[in-house]
N, C-alpha and C positions, 0 to 999 in steps of 0.2 A: 390669273384670276379666272380666265375662261375655262381652264382645265378643272379648277375646283368646282365651278358651277356644273360642268359636265359630269363630274363624278357624283355630285349630289343628285343631279337629275337621274342618272342611271340607277343610283341606289333607291330613289323614290319609285322608279318604275319596277325595279326588282322586288321591292316590298309589295307593290300592287300585284305583281304576278304571283308572289307567295300567297297572298290572300285569295287570289283567283283560283289557285290550285287546291285549296283546302276543300275536302269533301267529308261531310259527316253522314254516316250511314243512317238512313231511316228518318232524317229530320230535314224536310224540304225547306222550311223557313230559315234554318241556319245556313243551309247550302246557298239559298238565294241571297241571303244577307252577305255572306262572305264573297260571293261572286260579284254582287253589286258594289260592295266596298272595294274589292280589288280593281274592278273596272274604273271606278271613280279615282282611285289613286293612280292608276296607269295614265288616265287622261290628264290628271293634275301634273304628273311627272313630265308628260309630253308637252304640256303647256309651259311648264317651267323651263324645259330645254328650249322651247321656241322663243319665249319672251325674255327670260332672265339670262340664259346662257347664249342667246342669240344664234342658235343653230337653225339650219334651214336656209331659206333664201336670204341673202344679205345685200344691203345696198352698197353700191360702189361709191366711194368718196371722191 
C-alpha cells in the first residue's frame, strides 16, 4: 500500500511541475496563474507524501 501512495504522490508532483513549466508568450496573467497552480500542486503532492504515504522522518515503534 505504501508503494501505491508513493506512486500517487510522485504523479501529483509531476503534474505540478508540468503546470509550473507552462509558459504562454505575451500573457503575464496566464503565466502567473500556471506557475501558482503548479506550485500549489507540488506543495500538495509533497504534503501527500509526508502525511499519507508517511515518507520522511518516521517514528520508531
